[in-house]
C-alpha positions as CSV (number, residue, x, y, z in Angstrom):
1,M,17.9,111.3,-89.6
2,Q,14.6,110.7,-91.4
3,H,14.0,112.4,-94.7
4,P,10.4,113.5,-95.1
5,R,10.2,113.4,-98.9
6,G,11.3,109.7,-99.0
7,R,14.5,110.5,-100.7
8,P,16.3,107.6,-102.5
9,F,19.4,107.8,-100.3
10,H,17.4,107.1,-97.1
11,D,17.5,103.3,-97.6
12,L,21.2,103.5,-98.4
13,R,21.8,105.4,-95.1
14,T,19.7,103.1,-92.9
15,N,20.2,99.7,-94.5
16,R,23.9,100.0,-95.5
17,V,25.7,102.8,-93.7
18,E,24.1,102.9,-90.3
19,S,23.8,99.1,-89.8
20,S,27.0,97.9,-91.6
21,D,29.5,95.9,-89.7
22,K,32.0,96.5,-92.5
23,I,32.4,100.2,-91.8
24,A,34.4,101.4,-88.8
25,S,32.6,103.6,-86.3
26,D,34.7,106.7,-87.1
27,D,34.2,106.2,-90.9
28,R,30.5,105.7,-90.4
29,D,30.3,109.1,-88.6
30,I,32.2,110.8,-91.4
31,V,30.0,109.2,-94.1
32,L,26.8,110.2,-92.3
33,T,28.1,113.8,-91.7
34,F,28.9,114.0,-95.4
35,S,25.4,112.9,-96.2
36,D,23.9,115.4,-93.7
37,R,25.9,118.2,-95.4
38,L,24.6,117.2,-98.8
39,N,21.1,117.2,-97.4
40,L,21.6,120.8,-96.2
41,L,22.8,121.7,-99.7
42,A,19.8,120.2,-101.4
43,Q,19.4,123.2,-103.7
44,Q,22.8,122.5,-105.1
45,Y,22.7,118.7,-105.2
46,T,19.9,116.6,-106.6
47,D,18.7,113.6,-104.7
48,Y,20.2,111.4,-107.5
49,R,23.6,113.1,-107.0
50,H,23.4,112.8,-103.2
51,E,22.6,109.1,-103.5
52,K,25.5,108.6,-106.0
53,L,28.1,110.4,-103.8
54,L,26.9,108.6,-100.7
55,R,27.1,105.2,-102.5
56,H,30.6,105.9,-103.6
57,C,31.7,107.0,-100.1
58,T,30.0,103.9,-98.6
59,I,31.9,101.6,-100.9
60,I,35.2,103.2,-100.0
61,A,34.4,103.0,-96.3
62,E,33.5,99.4,-96.6
63,Q,36.8,98.5,-98.2
64,L,38.9,100.2,-95.6
65,D,40.4,97.8,-93.1
66,G,39.4,99.8,-90.0
67,G,41.1,102.8,-91.5
68,R,40.1,106.4,-91.4
69,L,38.1,107.8,-94.4
70,P,40.0,110.8,-95.6
71,I,37.2,113.2,-96.6
72,V,38.6,116.7,-96.9
73,G,36.6,119.4,-95.1
74,V,34.5,117.0,-93.0
75,K,35.3,116.8,-89.3
76,P,33.9,113.8,-87.5
77,P,31.7,114.7,-84.5
78,G,33.4,114.9,-81.1
């Protein structure tokens, strides 16, 4: 998903989350779904906050050993 305003979290999404070999596929889907939801709530979350939350979720997902990222309220696609 491209972000027209050049939001700071775009590079984090494309360079770290979407292309990482450290994040399991299911976890990647959850992190990206979480980021998409924050994007929809842009009036409630600043770009800085979105980037910070996405960065923290990415770090957690990278450290899981093929596990499942337990984000409450976010269902993975499919």
